[in-house]
C-alpha positions in Angstrom: 0.4 -14.0 6.0 2.1 -12.6 2.6 0.7 -9.0 2.1 -0.3 -7.2 -1.3 -1.3 -4.3 -3.0 -4.4 -3.2 -5.4 -6.4 -0.4 -6.0 -9.8 0.1 -4.5 -12.3 2.6 -3.4 -11.4 4.8 -1.3 -12.1 6.1 2.5 -11.9 9.8 1.6 -10.1 12.8 4.3 -11.0 16.5 2.6 -7.9 18.3 4.1 -8.6 22.3 4.4 -7.5 23.7 7.3 -3.1 24.8 7.0 -0.4 26.1 9.8 2.2 27.4 8.5 6.8 25.9 9.3 10.0 27.3 7.4 10.8 25.0 5.0 11.1 24.8 1.2 8.3 24.3 -1.2 6.8 21.1 -3.0 7.8 21.2 -6.8 4.4 21.2 -8.7 4.0 17.8 -10.4 3.0 14.3 -10.3 5.7 11.5 -7.8 4.2 8.1 -7.6 5.2 5.1 -4.5 7.0 2.0 -5.4 5.0 -1.6 -5.3 1.9 0.6 -6.7 1.5 2.4 -2.4 -0.1 5.7 -4.7 0.6 8.8 -6.1 1.4 13.0 -4.7 -0.3 15.1 -7.3 1.0 18.6 -6.9 -1.1 22.1 -8.8 -0.4 25.4 -8.2 -3.3 27.5 -7.3 -4.3 30.5 -6.7 -4.6 29.7 -3.5 -1.2 27.9 -2.8 0.2 24.7 -3.8 -3.1 21.9 -4.3 -2.2 17.8 -3.2 -4.0 15.2 -3.8 -2.9 12.0 -2.7 -3.7 8.7 -3.2 -3.0 5.9 -0.8 -3.1 2.1 -1.0 -2.1 -1.3 1.1 -2.5 -4.9 1.0 -5.9 -6.4 1.0 -7.8 -3.4 -0.8 -7.3 -1.2 2.5 -6.5 2.8 0.8 -6.5 6.6 2.3 -7.3 9.6 -0.2 -6.4 13.1 1.2 -6.2 16.6 -0.6 -6.4 20.6 0.3 -3.6 23.1 -0.4 -0.1 22.5 1.5 1.6 26.1 2.6 4.7 25.8 3.8 4.4 22.4 3.2 2.2 21.2 6.5 -1.0 20.6 6.4 -3.3 20.3 9.2 -7.3 19.1 9.4 -9.6 18.5 12.8 -11.0 14.8 11.8 -14.3 14.8 13.2 -14.8 11.9 16.1 -12.2 11.8 17.3 -9.3 13.9 19.7 -6.3 14.4 17.2 -6.0 16.2 14.7 -4.9 15.4 11.5 -0.7 16.6 10.0 0.5 15.9 7.1 4.1 16.8 6.2 6.0 17.0 2.9 9.3 17.2 2.9 11.0 16.7 -0.3 14.5 15.8 -1.8 16.0 15.6 -4.5 14.4 13.1 -6.1 11.2 12.3 -4.2 8.6 13.9 -1.6 8.5 12.3 1.8 5.4 12.7 3.4 4.5 12.0 7.0 1.0 11.9 8.9 0.4 11.7 11.9 -0.9 8.5 12.9 -3.6 8.9 15.4 -5.2 11.1 13.6 -4.9 10.3 10.0 -5.1 6.6 10.2 -8.9 6.9 11.3 -9.4 7.8 7.5 -7.6 5.1 6.3 -7.8 1.1 6.3 -6.2 -0.6 8.2 -3.5 -1.6 5.8 -2.3 1.9 4.4 -0.8 4.6 5.3 -0.6 8.0 3.6 3.0 8.6 5.2 5.9 7.3 2.4 8.2 8.0 0.1 7.3 9.1 -3.3 9.5 9.2 -6.2 9.6 12.0 -9.4 9.9 9.2 -12.4 10.8 8.3 -15.8 7.9 10.7 -18.3 7.2 7.7 -19.3 5.4 6.6 -15.8 3.2 8.8 -15.4 0.2 8.5 -15.0 -1.8 10.1 -17.9 1.0 9.2 -20.4 1.5 5.4 -19.3 -2.7 5.8 -19.9 -1.9 6.4 -23.2 0.7 3.7 -23.8 -1.5 0.9 -22.7 -3.9 2.6 -25.2 -1.4 2.3 -27.9 -0.5 -1.2 -26.9 -4.5 -2.4 -27.3 -4.2 -0.3 -30.8 -1.4 -2.0 -32.1 -2.3 -5.2 -31.0 -5.5 -5.5 -32.3 -4.4 -4.8 -36.1 -1.6 -7.6 -35.4 0.8 -5.8 -35.5 3.1 -7.3 -32.7 5.7 -5.7 -32.8 5.2 -2.5 -32.2 3.3 -3.5 -29.7 5.8 -5.3 -27.8 8.4 -2.5 -28.2 5.3 -0.2 -26.6 4.5 -2.5 -23.7 8.0 -3.6 -23.1 9.4 -0.3 -22.5 6.4 0.9 -19.8 7.4 -2.4 -18.0 10.8 -1.8 -18.0 10.3 2.0 -17.3 7.8 1.4 -13.9 7.4 -1.5 -13.0 8.9 -0.8 -9.3 6.5 1.8 -8.6 4.0 -1.0 -9.9 2.0 -3.3 -7.9 2.6 -7.1 -8.2 -1.4 -7.5 -10.0 0.0 -4.4 -12.6 3.2 -6.3 -13.2 1.1 -10.0 -13.9 -1.4 -8.0 -16.1 0.9 -6.8 -18.1 3.4 -9.3 -18.1 0.6 -11.3 -19.4 -0.4 -9.0 -22.4 2.8 -8.9 -23.5 3.4 -13.3 -23.1 1.1 -13.9 -25.5 2.3 -10.9 -27.6 5.9 -12.7 -28.1 3.8 -16.1 -28.0 3.1 -14.2 -31.4 6.5 -12.7 -32.2 7.4 -16.5 -32.4 9.6 -14.9 -29.2 10.2 -17.8 -26.7 13.5 -17.2 -24.8 12.3 -14.2 -24.6 9.0 -14.9 -23.2 9.8 -18.0 -20.9 13.0 -14.9 -19.9 9.9 -12.9 -18.8 8.0 -14.9 -17.0 11.0 -16.4 -15.2 11.2 -14.6 -11.9 7.2 -15.5 -11.1 7.7 -18.8 -11.9 6.6 -19.6 -8.0 3.5 -17.5 -8.7 2.9 -19.2 -11.6 3.7 -22.5 -9.9 0.5 -22.1 -6.5 -2.4 -23.6 -6.6 -5.6 -22.0 -5.5 -5.6 -23.5 -2.3 -2.5 -21.4 -1.7 -2.9 -18.6 -2.9 -5.7 -18.3 -0.6 -4.1 -19.5 2.1 -1.3 -17.5 1.5 -2.6 -13.8 1.2 -5.4 -12.0 2.5 -9.1 -12.7 0.9 -9.5 -9.7 -1.4 -5.5 -9.9 -2.8 -6.0 -13.6 -3.3 -8.9 -13.1 -5.3 -7.4 -10.7 -7.0 -4.1 -12.5 -7.4 -5.8 -16.2 -8.6 -6.9 -15.3 -12.0 -3.2 -13.4 -12.9 -1.8 -16.7 -11.7 -3.3 -18.9 -13.8 -3.3 -17.3 -16.8 0.5 -16.5 -16.2 0.4 -19.9 -15.9 -1.1 -20.9 -19.0 1.1 -18.4 -21.0 4.0 -20.6 -19.7 3.1 -23.3 -21.3 2.3 -21.4 -24.6 5.7 -20.0 -24.3 7.6 -23.0 -23.4 6.1 -24.6 -26.6 7.4 -22.2 -28.9 9.7 -23.7 -31.5 
């Protein structure tokens, strides 16, 4: 069975206790996992470097952790479990590798989500606040029928950030770009944009429900139907 990623309400874990280990400190900033798997936000506070992790897995499973990472380690005693949750941060040139003790930390995540993964430094356009501003600006341009500016704005986000997006976010943007290209009468650009996702557009409702976990299928189905509809609009352009 295939798996996809989607953001749903988190199972929350608050980390408060810390231990000390010698290694390079985290640099404040936002780091983003590939394929929509989550974000790591690090900020400098009086008590030290404060981190917040939102991690996402398939079928709506997720986990959330926050606390002080002192010398890149945070430990929390987990109620009801024999094992503590230990999170370790390993900064590298363009990313932070997060490790989490499986027995302790996984108790605070859905079965298909994990805190442990790589979180990358990204282009400024991909940072959460900047991306949100760009998406809002796209809607403004589109509503004013300034489709050339709308296309340029949204295409920049998609081309720069698609490897950090879940399939759901990618399809949402592709559908928005497709109708923008339709209004610009840009057939070739529209067809080319959708082509890598033709297999998804061609899937029937039963294919999707049988091929993906229930939560993922529910989210994918309307996006796939819309994609197929938009593809036909684009193919029909003269």
